[in-house]
N, C-alpha and C positions, 0 to 999 in steps of 0.2 A: 412752514416749508413749501414752496411752490410744486403743483405736481402737473407734470406735462404729459401725463399717461395717456389722455385722450387724444392730445396732439400728436402723440407718437402714433396711434391706433390709427388715427385719419391717414396719416401719410403710408403706414403699411397697408391699408385697404387699397391705396392708389396702385400699388405694385403686387397685389394679390397676395400678400403675407398675413396669415390668420393669426399667428401667434407669437408672442415674443422669443419661444423657443425655436421657432422656424426662423425667426429674424437672426437669432443667436448662431443658427447654424450658416445660413446663407450668408452672412456678413463674416463669419469668421471672428466673431467677440463674445466675450462671456455675458452672461444673463447679468453678472455685476456691474459690467459697464452699462447695461440698458437701463438699470434701476439708477443708476447715477444720471442718466440723461433724463429719465422720467421726474427725476427730484431737481433737475436744474442744476447739477454739477457740474457742468461742462467745462470749467475751469480744471477739474481734478482729473479729467480724462485725457488719455494719450493722443497726440495729433493723429497717428496712425490710424487709432479706433475710430475718431471723427472721418477720417478719409474713406475708410470702409463703409461705414455707416452711410456717406453721403452718395457713393456710389451704388449701394443696393436701394436705398430710397428715391434714388434718382433727383436729389435737391442739391445744390453746390453747398459747399463747406460753410461760405460765409453767410448763405441763408439759413442754414442748418443754426449757426450760431444766433443770428438773429431771432431766431423762432423760439429755440430754448435757453436762451440767455440774453435777454433783449437788453437788461441793465448793463451788460458788459460789451456791448457794442454800438453803444450809442455813437452817432458820427462826429469825428473830431477833425480839426483841421491837422495839416500834416505836423508831425509825421505820422504814418499810420500805426494803429495798435500794435503792441508786441505780439498778441496773440495771432493777429494777421499775418504778420512778418514771419512768425515761427511756422505757421500752416504753409505759406507760399514756398519756404526754403523746405519744409517737409516734403511738399508734393513735387517739387523740383529734383530732390533726391530720389524719391521714388519712380520718378519717370525715367532719371537716369539709372536706375537699377533695372528696371524693367527693359529698358533699350539695351543695356549691356547683356542681359539674360539672353533676348532675343538673338542677339549677334553672336552668343556664345553657343547657342542651340543651332543656329544656321550653320556655324563652322563644324560642328559635329556632324551635322546631318550631311555636310556635303563630304567630309572627311570618309564617314562611313560609306556613301554613295560611291565614292572613288576606289575604295577598296574592293567592292564588289565589281566594279568596271575596270579595273585596273589591265587586267589580260585584253579585254576588248579595245581599250584605249591603246594600247600598244600593239595589236595584231591587226586591228581592223584597217588601218590606211596602209600598211604594207599588203594586204590581202587586196584591198580595193586597187591598188597601184598594179598588183601582178595581173588582176582580172582586164585590167583595161591594156596591159601590154601583150596579153595572150588571149584572143576571145576564143579558143579552144578550151579554155579552163573550165571544167565542169562546176556549174554554180553549186551545185551540193555539196563540195568541199568548203565552201565558206559558211554553211549552216552552222558548224560546230561553236563559231566564232561568236554568235549571237546568244549563246548559252548565258554569260554574265548579264546580258539585258532581261533575259527571260528569269534569271536568279532574284535580281532587284525587283522586278514587278512581283514575283512571287512574294519577297519579304515584305512587300507593301500591301499585300492582300488584293492586288488586281489581278482579276482572273478575266480571259476570253468568254465572250458570250456563245459563241459556235466556232467551229473550225471553218476555214476557208475550202469551199467546195462541197459540204455539207448540204444536203437538203432537209430542210425542216419546216414545220408548219409557220405560216406567217402570223408574226405578233407585232403588231404595229408599234406598240409600247416599246420593244426592244430591238425592232427591225426597221428599217428606212428602205424604200423601194427606189432604186436606180432608174427604173423605166417600167412602162406597162402598167398595170393594175393586178391587184390580188385582194379577196376576201379574207379577213382573220381565219385562220385554218388552213388557208390553201397553201399548198407544197412550193417553197422557194428556194433557191440556191444562194447560198452565202459567197458573195463576192470579196467583201472587206470585212475581217471580224470587228465586233465591238467589244467594248470593256465595260468592267463594272468592278467596284471595290467594296466589299460586303453587300449591304442593300442599296448603295448608292449606283445610279446608273452614268457612266462617263461619256462613253460614245455609244450610238447606235450601230448595229450591225448593217452593212449595206448589201443588200439582197435584189435578186431579180427572178420575176416568176419563172418556174419550170416548164 
């Protein structure tokens, strides 16, 4: 029985995978399937399993077949082998499935976002029109209409770095000077707030020296 264990280990080293158990978890395939691959029993493995391994090992499926079952991938004239045809069909099916899943997730995301923003979408154009028609309308009356947007940002875990008008120590990593100069730790005034999402900085706050 042909043993391809060493060959598989070489491919694993190239992607920093140190054990068959780690490969099994990363690719989402059983260790039994890995034993089949090491023993050259590619023909008994499912196409989906080969696709998963090819993605993790960063080797094209046809190349994987050539390496672990060279006798079954001898170049032939047209038509191509049934194994390759099956692989191509399975790959296309999986691609279509992933595309459908992405579209479904995007639609669900848009629907949930629209539900949060519903009151703002309906009321804001009317409020903006009223403000244009009546310059004496206090702007503070428009602030409650922004709450749905604030609620959506809160659901996404987006937080303001500092409030507008606040005086804070200058931190060049999270703040951007609009004018003048300042040293880290100098007091600056927030002109435009910045945002972060968890540990990720989205936008730096814009500040000016006090």
